[in-house]
C-alpha distance (Angstrom), angle and dihedral (degrees) to the residues before:
residue distance angle dihedral
A1 . . .
Q2 3.82 . .
A3 3.79 96.3 .
D4 3.80 97.3 118.6
Y5 3.78 130.9 96.5
N6 3.80 90.6 -80.7
G7 3.77 90.6 58.2
V8 3.81 92.8 45.8
A9 3.81 90.3 51.0
R10 3.80 93.9 46.9
I11 3.80 92.7 52.5
Y12 3.79 93.1 48.8
R13 3.83 94.3 43.5
D14 3.80 90.2 51.8
Y15 3.81 89.3 49.0
Q16 3.82 92.4 51.8
L17 3.80 93.2 46.7
G18 3.80 93.8 40.9
R19 3.79 94.0 57.3
D20 3.84 92.4 43.0
E21 3.81 92.4 -116.6
V22 3.82 86.9 133.1
R23 3.80 136.2 16.5
L24 3.79 130.9 -149.4
L25 3.79 115.5 -89.6
R26 3.80 92.2 -127.7
D27 3.81 91.2 56.6
R28 3.81 94.2 46.2
A29 3.81 92.5 47.6
K30 3.82 95.8 53.1
N31 3.81 94.0 86.2
N32 3.78 97.7 20.3
P33 3.83 113.3 82.0
Q34 3.81 92.8 -178.6
L35 3.80 92.6 56.4
A36 3.80 92.0 43.4
Y37 3.80 89.9 52.0
A38 3.80 91.4 49.7
A39 3.81 91.3 52.5
D40 3.80 88.9 52.0
S41 3.80 96.2 48.9
M42 3.78 147.5 61.6
Y43 3.79 120.0 -111.2
V44 3.81 118.2 -119.7
R45 3.82 120.1 -175.3
L46 3.79 122.8 -172.2
K47 3.80 124.3 -167.8
H48 3.79 114.0 -148.5
C49 3.79 105.4 -173.7
R50 3.79 148.2 -32.8
K51 3.79 136.8 -170.0
K52 3.82 123.0 -93.1
A53 3.77 93.0 -125.1
D54 3.81 122.3 175.1
P55 3.84 115.9 -150.8
K56 3.80 89.5 -155.6
N57 3.82 92.0 58.7
P58 3.84 108.7 87.7
A59 3.81 90.3 -155.3
H60 3.80 89.2 59.5
R61 3.79 94.3 53.5
M62 3.81 97.2 63.3
Q63 3.78 100.5 22.7
T64 3.77 129.8 -163.1
P65 3.83 126.8 -172.2
E66 3.82 86.4 -97.7
T67 3.82 95.2 51.9
E68 3.80 98.3 36.7
P69 3.83 111.7 131.6
E70 3.78 123.9 -115.9
L71 3.80 117.2 -82.6
E72 3.80 118.7 -115.5
I73 3.81 110.9 -149.3
F74 3.81 121.9 -152.1
H75 3.82 102.9 164.3
T76 3.78 132.1 5.1
F77 3.80 123.0 -147.8
D78 3.81 88.0 -101.1
D79 3.82 88.0 54.5
L80 3.80 88.2 52.9
A81 3.79 90.9 53.3
D82 3.81 91.3 48.1
I83 3.83 92.9 49.5
M84 3.81 91.2 51.0
K85 3.81 90.8 49.9
R86 3.80 90.9 51.8
M87 3.81 90.2 47.9
K88 3.78 89.4 54.4
S89 3.81 92.1 47.3
E90 3.83 87.9 54.6
G91 3.80 89.3 58.8
I92 3.79 96.9 -102.5
D93 3.79 98.4 144.2
N94 3.80 101.4 167.5
A95 3.78 121.8 49.2
E96 3.76 135.5 139.2
V97 3.80 107.2 -144.2
C98 3.81 122.9 -157.3
S99 3.82 122.0 -161.2
V100 3.82 110.6 -145.5
G101 3.80 120.3 -167.7
W102 3.81 95.0 15.3
N103 3.79 90.0 132.9
I104 3.80 129.3 87.6
S105 3.83 111.4 -62.9
G106 3.80 91.3 8.3
H107 3.79 131.9 -111.5
D108 3.83 111.2 11.5
G109 3.79 87.8 -6.7
R110 3.83 115.7 135.3
F111 3.80 104.9 -14.0
P112 2.99 134.4 -157.5
Q113 3.80 81.2 31.9
Y114 3.81 114.5 78.0
F115 3.80 106.2 164.2
P116 2.92 142.0 114.4
V117 3.80 98.3 47.6
E118 3.82 108.0 -114.0
E119 3.80 107.6 -85.5
K120 3.83 96.7 -159.2
I121 3.81 91.1 67.9
G122 3.79 94.3 45.2
G123 3.78 107.6 -69.6
E124 3.77 127.6 -124.0
A125 3.82 95.5 -47.0
R126 3.82 93.7 58.5
F127 3.81 91.8 40.7
R128 3.79 90.3 55.0
A129 3.80 88.8 47.6
A130 3.83 91.5 52.7
I131 3.79 90.4 47.8
E132 3.80 90.0 52.1
T133 3.82 89.3 49.0
A134 3.81 89.5 54.5
H135 3.80 91.4 51.2
N136 3.82 92.0 47.8
L137 3.81 89.6 52.3
G138 3.80 91.1 50.7
Y139 3.81 94.3 -109.8
Q140 3.78 126.6 138.2
I141 3.80 110.8 -129.2
T142 3.77 129.1 -162.9
C143 3.80 137.6 153.6
H144 3.79 145.9 -129.1
I145 3.81 131.0 -110.4
N146 3.82 134.4 166.6
Q147 3.81 123.8 -138.7
Y148 3.81 96.9 177.1
S149 3.79 95.8 74.2
M150 3.80 133.7 69.5
F151 3.78 117.7 -179.0
S152 3.79 129.9 -163.6
I153 3.81 90.4 -126.3
S154 3.80 92.0 61.4
D155 3.80 116.7 108.2
R156 3.82 84.1 -132.8
W157 3.80 95.8 56.2
N158 3.78 110.4 136.8
E159 3.80 123.2 149.0
D160 3.81 89.3 -145.4
D161 3.83 89.2 68.3
V162 3.82 95.6 48.8
A163 3.82 116.2 100.0
K164 3.80 112.8 -107.7
R165 3.78 130.3 -138.0
P166 3.84 120.3 -131.4
D167 3.81 91.0 -91.0
G168 3.83 90.8 54.6
S169 3.81 95.6 -106.7
L170 3.79 122.1 134.9
F171 3.81 114.1 -89.0
A172 3.81 98.4 -111.8
D173 3.78 116.3 -169.1
Y174 3.81 118.6 179.1
F175 3.81 142.0 -60.0
Q176 3.78 117.4 -73.3
P177 3.82 134.4 165.7
G178 3.81 88.6 -83.7
G179 3.79 90.3 55.6
M180 3.76 129.3 -108.3
A181 3.79 106.1 1.0
Y182 3.78 121.8 -139.3
R183 3.79 124.1 -168.3
P184 3.80 116.3 -119.6
C185 3.77 123.7 -135.7
F186 3.80 103.8 -103.8
E187 3.79 93.0 -141.2
R188 3.82 89.8 57.7
L189 3.79 92.7 41.8
Y190 3.81 93.2 51.0
H191 3.79 96.2 47.5
L192 3.81 98.1 38.5
W193 3.80 105.8 42.2
V194 3.80 119.8 -0.8
K195 3.80 100.9 86.0
E196 3.78 95.0 42.0
D197 3.81 93.1 46.3
F198 3.81 96.6 45.7
R199 3.80 93.7 49.5
R200 3.80 91.9 47.5
I201 3.80 92.8 48.3
A202 3.81 91.6 47.0
A203 3.81 89.3 52.2
L204 3.82 88.0 65.3
G205 3.82 87.7 67.7
I206 3.82 97.2 -94.4
K207 3.81 116.1 153.2
G208 3.80 129.4 157.2
L209 3.80 139.0 55.6
F210 3.78 99.9 -12.8
H211 3.82 109.0 -142.1
I212 3.80 116.8 -134.7
D213 3.79 108.7 179.4
V214 3.81 127.0 -131.6
I215 3.84 100.8 -1.0
S216 3.81 93.3 104.0
M217 3.81 93.7 40.8
V218 3.81 102.9 53.4
N219 3.80 127.9 53.8
P220 3.81 114.3 -107.0
Y221 3.78 113.0 -92.5
P222 3.81 130.4 -146.6
C223 3.79 127.7 -116.5
C224 3.79 113.4 -142.7
D225 3.80 97.3 -170.8
A226 3.83 105.7 129.0
R227 3.82 90.2 -142.0
H228 3.82 94.1 58.5
P229 3.81 109.8 9.4
L230 3.81 120.5 -179.4
N231 3.78 130.4 -179.7
R232 3.80 119.2 -149.7
Q233 3.79 93.8 -93.0
Q234 3.79 92.0 51.8
T235 3.80 90.5 49.8
A236 3.81 88.8 52.5
E237 3.81 89.4 50.4
Y238 3.79 91.0 52.8
Q239 3.81 90.4 48.0
N240 3.80 89.4 54.4
R241 3.79 89.8 48.3
V242 3.81 86.3 55.9
G243 3.81 87.7 49.7
E244 3.78 92.4 50.4
Y245 3.80 90.6 51.9
A246 3.81 90.1 48.8
H247 3.81 87.1 55.7
D248 3.81 90.8 50.8
I249 3.80 95.4 48.9
F250 3.82 105.3 30.0
G251 3.81 106.2 17.2
G252 3.81 99.4 -110.6
L253 3.77 151.3 5.1
A254 3.80 131.4 -108.0
S255 3.77 125.8 -178.8
E256 3.77 143.0 167.7
G257 3.80 103.2 -88.5
G258 3.77 145.2 2.4
A259 3.80 104.8 -102.7
D260 3.78 111.1 163.1
H261 3.80 100.0 -124.6
L262 3.82 90.2 70.3
A263 3.82 97.5 44.5
N264 3.80 88.9 104.3
T265 3.82 93.4 69.5
L266 3.83 106.3 13.7
D267 3.81 118.2 112.7
Y268 3.80 102.3 173.4
A269 3.81 135.7 19.6
L270 3.81 116.9 -154.6
Y271 3.81 89.7 -149.2
I272 3.78 132.9 -13.7
W273 3.80 97.0 -145.2
N274 3.79 144.1 -23.6
Y275 3.79 95.9 -114.7
P276 2.95 133.0 -170.6
A277 3.81 93.0 31.4
W278 3.78 138.3 5.8
E279 3.80 126.8 -149.8
G280 3.78 92.3 -7.0
N281 3.81 96.8 -54.6
P282 3.83 103.1 155.5
K283 3.81 93.3 -156.7
R284 3.76 112.3 93.3
L285 3.77 116.3 -129.7
G286 3.79 94.3 -143.4
S287 3.79 142.3 13.9
K288 3.80 99.9 -126.1
L289 3.81 139.8 30.7
V290 3.82 105.5 -115.0
P291 3.83 118.5 -179.0
L292 3.80 96.0 -145.8
W293 3.81 92.4 143.3
Q294 3.81 92.4 49.7
L295 3.81 91.4 48.6
V296 3.80 87.4 57.2
Y297 3.80 102.0 37.5
H298 3.81 110.6 21.1
G299 3.78 105.4 116.0
I300 3.80 88.9 27.8
I301 3.84 105.7 55.1
L302 3.82 125.5 22.9
S303 3.79 114.2 -127.1
N304 3.79 150.6 168.3
P305 3.83 111.1 -136.2
Y306 3.80 106.1 -131.6
Y307 3.76 143.9 2.1
S308 3.79 85.9 -112.9
T309 3.82 91.9 57.1
I310 3.79 92.3 62.5
D311 3.84 104.0 107.4
A312 3.80 85.3 7.6
L313 3.80 98.0 177.2
Y314 3.80 94.7 42.3
P315 3.81 122.8 89.3
K316 3.78 116.9 -98.4
I317 3.79 111.5 -73.7
Y318 3.83 131.5 -156.3
S319 3.79 92.0 22.0
T320 3.82 92.5 178.5
S321 3.80 92.5 64.6
D322 3.79 117.7 92.1
Q323 3.78 92.0 -144.8
R324 3.79 91.7 58.0
M325 3.80 91.8 55.2
A326 3.79 85.5 90.5
Y327 3.80 85.6 79.4
D328 3.80 88.7 67.7
Y329 3.78 95.3 48.0
L330 3.79 98.0 52.7
G331 3.79 91.8 48.5
D332 3.80 140.1 -123.1
P333 3.81 124.8 -17.8
E334 3.83 93.4 -92.0
T335 3.83 91.4 54.7
R336 3.80 91.5 48.1
W337 3.80 91.0 50.1
L338 3.80 91.7 49.2
K339 3.80 88.4 54.3
V340 3.82 89.5 55.2
I341 3.82 88.5 50.9
E342 3.81 94.3 45.9
F343 3.81 92.3 54.6
N344 3.84 92.5 34.2
G345 3.78 91.1 -124.0
R346 3.78 125.8 178.0
P347 3.83 109.5 -102.5
T348 3.79 106.8 -110.3
F349 3.80 132.4 -170.0
Y350 3.78 130.7 -172.0
Y351 3.81 118.9 131.0
S352 3.79 98.9 48.0
D353 3.79 117.6 110.4
Y354 3.84 85.9 -137.2
K355 3.79 93.3 -130.9
D356 3.81 92.5 119.8
L357 3.81 111.2 44.7
K358 3.80 97.2 175.0
P359 3.86 95.3 97.5
M360 3.79 88.8 48.9
K361 3.81 91.5 49.0
R362 3.81 90.9 50.7
S363 3.80 91.3 49.0
Y364 3.79 90.1 51.3
E365 3.78 94.2 50.2
E366 3.80 94.7 46.7
Y367 3.79 92.2 45.9
R368 3.81 94.4 54.2
P369 3.86 95.9 76.1
L370 3.84 90.4 46.3
K371 3.80 105.1 40.9
H372 3.82 94.6 87.2
L373 3.80 86.2 69.5
Q374 3.80 90.2 69.0
Y375 3.80 86.0 84.0
Q376 3.82 92.8 54.4
L377 3.77 129.0 83.8
M378 3.81 115.0 -119.5
T379 3.81 101.4 -122.5
H380 3.81 102.9 -179.3
H381 3.78 141.3 5.2
G382 3.77 128.7 -172.3
E383 3.79 148.9 147.9
V384 3.80 106.6 -106.8
T385 3.79 93.8 -173.8
P386 3.83 130.7 -9.2
D387 3.82 109.9 -54.3
V388 3.81 94.2 -1.1
F389 3.82 117.1 105.7
V390 3.78 133.3 -175.8
S391 3.78 127.6 -158.9
H392 3.82 116.4 -161.5
F393 3.80 123.9 -156.0
E394 3.79 130.7 -159.7
N395 3.82 94.2 -108.8
G396 3.81 89.5 61.8
E397 3.79 97.1 -103.6
E398 3.79 121.8 130.3
I399 3.80 135.7 -159.9
V400 3.81 114.2 -150.5
V401 3.78 116.5 -164.7
N402 3.80 119.7 -167.1
Y403 3.83 115.4 -160.0
S404 3.82 92.4 168.0
K405 3.79 128.3 102.3
A406 3.80 93.6 -116.4
E407 3.78 134.2 67.5
F408 3.82 113.4 -101.3
V409 3.81 127.1 -149.6
Y410 3.81 115.6 -145.1
K411 3.82 121.7 179.0
G412 3.77 89.9 -20.5
G413 3.81 94.4 -51.1
K414 3.79 126.0 110.3
V415 3.79 120.0 -123.4
P416 3.82 110.1 -165.3
S417 3.77 123.3 -128.8
R418 3.81 110.5 -89.0
G419 3.79 88.4 8.6
Y420 3.78 144.5 90.6
R421 3.78 143.7 -135.6
L422 3.80 136.6 -157.1
F423 3.82 114.0 -132.8
K424 3.80 113.7 -157.0
């Protein structure tokens, strides 16, 4: 009788909790003000800059300081301070802000090198000033790094530290703004750089859910270098050691996805998946949106449901990118926002230019009556009638989301067409 996705999720959630692989969010937040603040707030990412790299240009694949492409600037640190001030003036009192591309050469620029802070967007002095502005406004501010990429232009580039494939070749990944990306061996990365980097970044004033890109989105990989070999499980163990240190220094860990090997230390997932399409593939991978992950981890790990629910209430952005085509497939902004509500996701922003803050303000106001549910397990989810879904939580409260064209009555209460309602 329980052999549906709810039953599957319940069994696995109990297994994870029972063996202490994960702990409830409400227990972890009791003595962790940074995590408690994150659970109480929206997540606002802002990308400062990235290089205009051309994958067809050989000089851009293995870059040097002399061949490094021009930097494209989107927002300076002063712009970041101004956006936060306007958010506050709109009445957005709780937000965790993440600075992306603050490091030298911007987003995916010279990893695993981060310092000095990129001068063309204001340098360390203006970054510190923006961080102080965030604190004065009552915002939690953190930043973004990437540990899955090593670039030849980095001052830390050394082939001995790159992960090796079984044939001994360097573990090449794919082209990024910093050039051809190679994956580092996580044993080398952890022992060489993590502690020094984290302490130096924290000294800027950073505190919150420190965002390390990719590690919770891609399966752990092996390193076949005989001097520092790692199997996949050992790589996952090193990644969780990185997560534990992020907790010690910053108060928590955020990453790109919700892959299970990092559940032990992950506090927030930027998106769980890119359903219903990935990289512009028009063929859907499934016939129905099923919150299996949320049924396991809601109340344990904060999350935003899908790539296409980032900036949910904003129009589709970057329409020329295949990856962003997912915005078309899930539907219009109202449908995307209803999906955030249905799965009680954390409102998340990234690709907006932040000129119009009204969608953000609306998200903030509608999230306020629901955010207490972040501390509750999701105990059941189902479709009560075509296009009407209910999510149950362990405290007895329910969210009913109505995607249909007609009003729906649930337990004596009216749920408007293309709307939702919280039942206490």
